[in-house]
C-alpha positions, 0 to 999 in steps of 0.5 A: 549516517550509517556506513551502508547509507553513505555507500548507497549515496555515493553509488547513487551519485555516480550512477546519476552523474553518468546517466545525465552525462550520457543524455539519458535519465535513469529512474530505478523503480523498486517495489516488493510485489509481483509484476502481475499485481495492480502495482506491478502492472501500473509500474510497467505502464508508467515505464511505457508512458514515461519513456514515450512522453519524454521522447526517450530522455528517460529510462525507467528500470523496474525491480519487482519482488524485492529484487533490490530491497526488502520492505524495511530497506527501500525507504532508506535506499530512496532517501540516499538516492540508491533508487529514485522511485518507490510505491510503498504501502502507507504503513511504511511512512510511520516508522520514518516519522510521518505517522499521519499516513497510518490513517490508511491503516485504521480498521473500518475507516473507509466504507467504499472506494468513492470515499477513499479516492476523494480523501486521497485526491483532496486536501487530506492527500495533499496534507499527507504528501506535504509531511514528506518534504522534510524527509527528502521525499516527494509524493506523486500519487496514491495507488490502490491495492484493495480492501484487506481480508484475513487469512489463517489455518483456522476459521475466523468468523468471530473475534474469539477465533483470533485468540492467540493467533500469530498474525503477520503485519507490516510495521505499523503501530496501528496494525499492531493495535488492530491485531491485539484488539482482536486477541491476536499476536501481531508479528512484523515481517517483510512481505518477501518472507511471509510465504515461507513463514506461513509454510513453516508455521512461524506465523499462523495468518496474515491480512492482504487484498486477495490479489496479493494473497493469490499472486504470492501463492498464499492460498497454498499455505492458508486453509481459510480466508475471511472476506472482511474488508476490515482495512485498506492496503494502498500505496504512495508513489514517491520519488527522491526529492533532490532527484525530482527537483533537479530534473529539467522542467519539461521532463518533470512535466512529462513524468507528472502526466505519465504518472497521472495516466498510470494512476488512472490505469492502476485504479481501474485494474485494482478491483478487477484483479482482486475479483479475478484473484478471488475467483482463482482462489475459490477454483483452486479449492485449497482455501475455504473462503468465508463471508462475514454475516452482518452480525459478525461484521458488527462484532468485528467493528465493535472490537476494532473501532476503539483503535481510531480513538487510541491513535487520534492524537498521533494521526490527527483528529482532524484527518480522521474527522475529514474522512468521516465527513467525506463518508457522510457526504458520499452517503448523502449523495448516494441516497439522493441519487437512489431516490431519483432512480 
């Protein structure tokens, strides 16, 4: 175990012991985005609900914008007990050995939110959270950010437009393969460093839901954004397993209910915030927003769908097929509903 990890662990034990001795349970909830993003707002809603439902037995401290830890550090901090709760993007679980979570990174896998939420809240979601048990982590909920759009300082209409571009990605082999399939050069980088890297030309572009793009002021340093909806960015709310299982049953039950309500709230506001952010990006007139034509979308899909096959053995063919089956079922239900109308 690294010295830094040991130090965080010892510190966490001290903090935890003091909190319980004082009759108050402290949950440090760290995340890397702005407070006004869907994740940031939902974290604050969870804090409110958790403190109310436990009658003040629990205090939730929110640390946004990488105040405590950057992307690459926060999982280690959770496992060591330096923080108790995170909501990292699904791409963070691959490097810690739970590659199945990279299912959510596959391009053009989820056609809409209905399919997405059924997958998250069904057997696939349960199977994924079960993969975390051996990592000292317990999964509580899946939160939305939204479907991702491409941005850079040059127009990106066709696949050829990506040739040679340095595109920032999260640490995910799937996302790396995605960018390579488009002809771009993937650059792994912490989210907190992206604005400066774009500003200084260290990278040419990136992919993000519009709410992240706008709240991080990327529209100030990106001239073009393509509404591609090519991928999805969501989060898994997780806690330190030992901490969670050590809570009194009544407190754990109250926190579970608080998380359920916070999750419903988060999903409601995620799409709204992305729509509002898009309107603000357009109004700012610093970034040209482009909608792919049907033919261009087909070209992108043709280039990117082979990534599914490439990672089938890593993610699990059964998980990918489960998503496809769910998509087919939802399509049938929607078609039947349209006929009735």
